[in-house]
C-alpha positions as CSV (number, residue, x, y, z in Angstrom):
1,X,72.0,76.8,75.7
2,X,71.4,76.0,72.2
3,X,73.3,77.0,69.2
4,X,72.7,76.6,65.5
5,X,75.3,74.9,63.2
6,X,76.4,77.7,60.6
7,X,79.0,76.0,59.0
8,X,80.7,72.6,59.1
9,X,84.0,71.5,58.1
10,X,85.4,74.0,55.7
11,X,88.5,72.2,54.7
12,X,91.4,75.2,55.0
13,X,93.9,74.1,52.2
14,X,96.6,76.2,53.7
15,X,99.4,73.8,53.5
16,X,100.8,73.7,57.1
17,X,100.8,71.0,60.0
18,X,98.7,72.6,63.0
19,X,100.0,71.3,66.1
20,X,98.2,71.5,69.3
21,X,99.2,73.0,72.8
22,X,100.4,69.5,74.3
23,X,103.0,68.9,71.4
24,X,104.7,72.1,72.6
25,X,104.6,70.9,76.3
26,X,106.7,68.0,75.3
27,X,110.6,69.2,76.7
28,X,109.8,72.5,77.6
29,X,111.3,71.9,81.4
30,X,114.5,71.1,79.4
31,X,114.7,74.6,78.2
32,X,117.7,76.7,79.7
33,X,115.2,80.0,79.8
34,X,114.5,82.4,82.9
35,X,116.8,80.3,85.2
36,X,116.9,83.3,87.5
37,X,113.3,84.5,87.7
38,X,110.8,83.2,90.1
39,X,108.4,82.5,87.3
40,X,108.1,82.8,83.6
41,X,106.0,82.2,80.6
42,X,106.1,82.4,76.8
43,X,103.0,82.1,74.7
44,X,101.8,82.8,71.0
45,X,99.3,85.5,71.0
46,X,96.8,84.3,68.5
47,X,96.4,81.0,69.8
48,X,97.5,81.3,73.3
49,X,99.7,78.1,73.0
50,X,102.5,77.7,75.7
51,X,105.9,77.5,74.4
52,X,107.6,77.7,77.8
53,X,106.8,78.1,81.2
54,X,108.4,77.9,84.7
55,X,106.1,78.0,87.8
56,X,103.5,80.3,86.1
57,X,100.9,79.5,88.5
58,X,102.8,81.2,91.1
59,X,100.9,83.7,92.9
60,X,103.2,87.2,93.0
61,X,103.1,90.7,93.3
62,X,102.8,92.1,89.7
63,X,104.0,95.6,90.7
64,X,103.3,97.9,87.6
65,X,102.4,95.3,85.5
66,X,98.9,95.6,86.9
67,X,98.3,98.3,84.3
68,X,98.2,95.9,81.8
69,X,94.5,95.2,83.1
70,X,94.4,98.8,83.6
71,X,94.9,99.7,79.8
72,X,92.6,96.9,78.8
73,X,89.8,98.4,80.4
74,X,90.5,101.7,78.9
75,X,90.9,100.5,75.2
76,X,87.7,98.5,76.0
77,X,85.8,102.0,76.8
78,X,87.5,103.2,73.6
79,X,86.4,100.5,71.5
80,X,82.6,100.9,73.0
81,X,82.7,104.5,72.2
82,X,82.2,105.4,75.5
83,X,85.7,107.1,76.0
84,X,87.6,109.3,73.3
85,X,91.2,109.8,72.8
86,X,90.4,113.5,72.5
87,X,88.6,113.8,75.9
88,X,89.9,115.9,78.3
89,X,90.2,114.5,81.8
90,X,90.1,116.8,84.9
91,X,92.8,115.6,87.7
92,X,91.3,115.0,91.0
93,X,93.1,115.7,94.1
94,X,93.5,111.9,95.0
95,X,94.7,111.2,91.6
96,X,97.2,113.7,91.9
97,X,98.4,112.2,95.4
98,X,99.4,108.9,93.7
99,X,103.3,108.5,94.4
100,X,105.8,106.2,92.4
101,X,106.0,106.7,88.9
102,X,103.9,109.7,87.8
103,X,103.6,112.4,85.1
104,X,103.2,114.9,88.0
105,X,99.7,115.8,87.3
106,X,98.4,118.9,89.5
107,X,94.8,118.8,91.0
108,X,92.4,120.3,88.4
109,X,94.7,120.0,85.7
110,X,93.2,118.6,82.4
111,X,94.9,116.1,79.6
112,X,93.2,113.9,77.0
113,X,92.7,110.6,77.1
114,X,95.5,110.3,74.3
115,X,98.0,111.9,76.7
116,X,97.2,110.0,79.8
117,X,97.4,106.7,78.0
118,X,101.0,107.7,76.6
119,X,101.6,108.6,80.5
120,X,100.8,105.1,81.5
121,X,102.2,103.0,78.4
122,X,105.4,104.8,78.2
123,X,106.4,106.3,81.8
124,X,104.1,103.9,84.0
125,X,102.5,106.7,85.4
126,X,100.4,105.9,88.7
127,X,98.5,109.2,88.4
128,X,97.2,109.1,84.9
129,X,96.0,105.4,85.6
130,X,93.8,106.6,88.7
131,X,92.5,109.5,86.4
132,X,91.6,107.4,83.7
133,X,89.9,105.0,86.1
134,X,88.0,107.3,87.9
135,X,86.6,108.7,84.6
136,X,85.5,105.4,83.6
137,X,84.1,103.8,86.7
138,X,83.4,106.8,89.1
139,X,86.2,106.1,91.5
140,X,89.3,104.0,91.7
141,X,87.4,101.3,93.6
142,X,84.8,100.9,91.4
143,X,87.3,100.5,88.8
144,X,89.1,97.6,90.7
145,X,85.8,96.0,90.9
146,X,85.7,96.3,87.0
147,X,89.3,94.9,86.9
148,X,88.6,91.9,89.1
149,X,85.6,91.1,86.8
150,X,87.3,91.2,83.8
151,X,90.0,88.7,85.3
152,X,86.9,86.2,86.0
153,X,85.5,86.5,82.8
154,X,89.0,85.7,81.4
155,X,89.1,82.6,83.6
156,X,91.6,83.7,85.8
157,X,91.8,81.7,88.8
158,X,95.2,83.5,90.8
159,X,94.9,87.0,90.1
160,X,93.2,89.8,92.4
161,X,93.5,93.5,92.2
162,X,93.4,95.6,95.0
163,X,94.6,99.0,93.0
164,X,94.9,100.1,89.8
165,X,98.5,100.9,89.4
166,X,100.4,97.8,91.1
167,X,101.6,99.8,94.1
168,X,102.7,97.3,97.1
169,X,99.2,96.3,98.7
170,X,98.2,92.8,100.9
171,X,96.2,90.8,98.6
172,X,97.2,92.2,95.4
173,X,98.8,89.4,93.3
174,X,98.8,87.7,89.8
175,X,100.6,85.0,88.1
176,X,102.9,84.9,85.0
177,X,100.3,82.6,83.5
178,X,97.4,85.2,84.1
179,X,99.5,88.2,83.2
180,X,100.0,86.6,79.6
181,X,96.3,85.9,79.3
182,X,95.4,89.7,80.1
183,X,98.1,91.0,77.8
184,X,96.8,88.3,75.2
185,X,93.4,90.1,75.6
186,X,94.8,93.8,75.6
187,X,96.7,93.1,72.3
188,X,93.1,92.5,70.6
189,X,93.0,96.3,70.3
190,X,96.0,96.9,67.9
191,X,96.2,100.7,68.6
192,X,97.7,100.0,72.1
193,X,100.9,99.2,70.5
194,X,101.2,102.7,68.9
195,X,101.6,103.7,72.6
196,X,103.5,100.9,74.4
197,X,105.9,100.8,71.5
198,X,106.9,104.3,71.7
199,X,110.4,104.8,73.0
200,X,109.9,108.5,74.0
201,X,107.5,111.2,73.9
202,X,106.4,114.8,75.4
203,X,103.6,115.9,77.5
204,X,102.8,119.7,78.3
205,X,104.6,120.5,74.7
206,X,105.0,124.3,74.2
207,X,104.8,125.2,77.9
208,X,107.4,125.7,80.6
209,X,106.5,122.3,81.9
210,X,107.3,120.4,78.9
211,X,107.6,116.5,80.5
212,X,109.9,114.0,78.6
213,X,108.5,110.3,78.6
214,X,111.2,107.5,78.2
215,X,109.6,103.9,78.0
216,X,110.5,101.8,81.0
217,X,110.5,99.0,78.7
218,X,114.1,99.4,76.9
219,X,113.7,96.4,74.8
220,X,111.3,98.4,72.7
221,X,114.4,100.3,71.4
222,X,116.9,97.5,71.4
223,X,115.3,94.2,70.5
224,X,113.7,94.1,67.0
225,X,110.0,94.0,66.8
226,X,109.2,94.7,70.5
227,X,106.6,96.7,70.9
228,X,105.5,96.6,74.2
229,X,103.8,95.8,76.6
230,X,104.7,96.6,80.3
231,X,107.3,96.7,83.0
232,X,107.2,96.6,86.9
233,X,109.2,97.0,90.1
234,X,108.8,97.1,93.8
235,X,111.1,95.8,96.7
236,X,108.8,92.9,97.0
237,X,108.4,91.9,93.6
238,X,112.0,92.8,92.0
239,X,111.9,93.2,88.6
240,X,109.1,92.2,86.4
241,X,108.1,92.7,82.6
242,X,105.4,91.5,80.3
243,X,106.7,91.9,76.5
244,X,105.5,91.4,73.3
245,X,107.0,91.2,69.8
246,X,106.0,90.4,66.5
247,X,108.2,89.0,63.7
248,X,107.1,87.4,60.1
249,X,103.4,87.6,61.4
250,X,104.0,85.9,64.5
251,X,103.2,87.8,67.6
252,X,104.5,86.4,70.9
253,X,104.0,87.2,74.9
254,X,106.8,86.3,77.2
255,X,106.3,87.3,81.0
256,X,109.1,87.5,83.8
257,X,108.2,87.9,87.5
258,X,111.1,88.5,90.1
259,X,114.3,88.9,88.0
260,X,117.3,90.1,90.2
261,X,118.0,93.1,88.1
262,X,116.6,95.3,85.4
263,X,119.4,93.6,83.1
264,X,119.0,90.3,83.8
265,X,115.0,90.7,83.3
266,X,115.6,92.2,79.8
267,X,118.2,89.3,79.0
268,X,115.7,86.6,80.1
269,X,112.7,88.0,78.1
270,X,115.5,88.4,75.1
271,X,116.2,84.6,75.1
272,X,112.5,83.4,75.4
273,X,111.9,85.8,72.2
274,X,115.0,84.7,70.3
275,X,113.7,80.9,71.0
276,X,110.3,81.6,69.9
277,X,111.2,83.0,66.6
278,X,113.8,80.5,66.1
279,X,111.7,77.3,66.3
280,X,108.0,78.4,65.5
281,X,105.9,80.2,63.0
282,X,102.4,80.9,62.2
283,X,100.0,81.0,59.3
284,X,97.7,83.8,59.6
285,X,93.9,83.2,59.2
286,X,91.7,85.9,59.9
287,X,92.4,89.4,61.2
288,X,90.2,91.2,64.1
289,X,86.7,92.1,63.2
290,X,86.4,90.0,60.0
291,X,82.7,88.8,59.2
292,X,82.1,85.5,59.1
293,X,78.2,84.9,59.3
294,X,74.9,86.6,60.7
295,X,72.9,85.6,63.2
296,X,69.1,86.3,63.9
297,X,68.3,88.4,66.8
298,X,64.5,88.7,68.0
299,X,62.6,91.8,69.1
300,X,65.4,93.8,67.9
301,X,65.4,97.2,65.7
302,X,67.5,94.7,63.4
303,X,66.7,91.2,62.2
304,X,70.1,89.9,62.1
305,X,73.4,90.9,63.6
306,X,77.1,90.1,61.8
307,X,79.4,87.7,63.7
308,X,82.8,89.2,63.5
309,X,86.2,87.5,64.8
310,X,86.9,89.0,68.3
311,X,91.0,88.5,67.6
312,X,93.4,87.6,65.1
313,X,93.1,83.9,64.6
314,X,96.2,82.0,63.0
315,X,97.6,78.4,63.3
316,X,100.7,77.7,65.0
317,X,103.5,75.3,63.7
318,X,107.1,74.1,64.4
319,X,109.6,75.6,61.4
320,X,110.0,72.9,58.8
321,X,107.0,70.4,59.8
322,X,105.1,68.4,57.0
323,X,101.7,69.9,55.7
324,X,98.2,68.5,56.6
325,X,94.6,70.3,56.2
326,X,92.7,72.0,59.2
327,X,88.8,72.1,59.4
328,X,86.8,75.0,60.3
329,X,83.8,74.8,62.2
330,X,81.3,78.1,62.8
331,X,78.6,78.1,65.4
332,X,76.2,81.0,65.9
333,X,73.8,80.9,68.7
334,X,69.8,80.7,67.8
335,X,68.4,82.1,71.1
336,X,69.3,86.1,70.6
337,X,67.6,88.7,72.2
338,X,67.6,92.2,71.8
339,X,69.0,94.3,73.3
340,X,72.4,93.2,72.2
341,X,75.8,95.1,72.7
342,X,78.5,95.4,70.2
343,X,81.2,93.1,71.4
344,X,78.9,90.5,73.2
345,X,79.6,86.7,72.4
346,X,77.3,85.0,69.8
347,X,79.2,82.4,68.4
348,X,82.5,80.4,68.0
349,X,85.0,79.7,65.6
350,X,86.6,76.1,66.1
351,X,89.8,74.9,63.9
352,X,89.9,71.1,64.3
353,X,92.7,68.6,63.1
354,X,92.3,64.8,63.5
355,X,88.9,65.3,65.4
356,X,90.7,67.4,67.9
357,X,90.1,71.3,68.5
358,X,93.2,72.8,68.3
359,X,91.9,76.4,68.4
360,X,88.6,77.7,69.6
361,X,87.8,81.8,69.4
362,X,84.7,83.7,70.3
363,X,82.5,85.1,67.4
364,X,81.2,88.7,68.7
365,X,78.6,91.2,67.6
366,X,79.6,93.7,65.2
367,X,77.0,96.4,66.5
368,X,74.5,97.0,68.8
369,X,70.9,95.9,68.5
370,X,68.5,97.9,70.6
371,X,65.2,96.5,71.5
372,X,62.4,96.9,69.0
373,X,59.8,99.7,69.7
374,X,56.0,98.9,69.1
375,X,55.7,100.2,65.8
376,X,59.1,98.3,64.3
377,X,57.5,95.1,65.9
378,X,54.0,95.5,64.2
379,X,55.4,96.2,60.9
380,X,57.4,93.1,61.3
381,X,54.0,91.1,62.6
382,X,52.1,92.6,59.3
383,X,55.1,91.6,57.2
384,X,54.8,88.0,58.1
385,X,51.3,87.8,58.1
386,X,51.1,89.2,54.5
387,X,53.9,87.0,53.4
388,X,52.1,84.0,54.9
389,X,49.0,84.8,52.4
390,X,51.0,84.7,49.3
């Protein structure tokens, strides 16, 4: 695939020391974290740098942490405009039949996407998960195909989903590493923490069936900065949690699989977060959806499309380290053809230090570019012809 170098070696005079993930890997095994968990991982969200890990590639049942992927596909649909927060979803008999954690939807009952998403994010509602899955993909089975397709797109090699909820099922598994990557992707959509960060809420207000939601993630209330993401528990999986917290502009993700009790799970996550915030800090460079250039598009109703950051971009460093310069490299594809969808990758942003890439982040299309009709193509061709005669 051909690419066009859009910008080369912009020096970022940011006054910080950027450190590659390999540096942070040194000595991690000596940390006394997550001792009683089957597996765990701690990453910085923007760079994806691993700050600590324990058996992070071991395949284990994720229980309701599965819903992180479910919520990711819901947020993608909202971002793409194919789903709206105020849209009412009608509950099928199948969705209403889900056991385990639920908001007790009845067949034919209608709730908005906003309400169902609160049910999933706060109360881990299986019935709400299936109801939204059916709306987006037509059936839970089709939605699960989307989940596994997304896992492959994210490069996850040790994750397979067989349902949207995390209810026990043979062949349904993930890893601490993979769950952290899914959480990293979900957190691109900043609205999600408005749901996962709520400690309590209500459904069916102003009715005789008012339903109180209390967050299964107690750290949302008791650990400063925690605003998500998802707990999980089954008899096989034991107590699991993928948590995220933000402090002083740095967001981290901590994952624990297989803790013996919910109290121990929360304690282990808290220790991991304490370690991250006491030892590291980030320097934010770009927020999501910041324009970083334009790429030419052939045969489209627009000649160019704006390339925007697909996620927040930061540089991670240990506290108290020396300063140094970091270089920025932007490349945009030169082979783009319409139609082009919003969010499609059209380039790459790299941060480079001492000749080594310390961060690589996709640049995506800010908007759709439709295929041009014959009249638009004629006018473009005529314009080229008249200009060539000047």
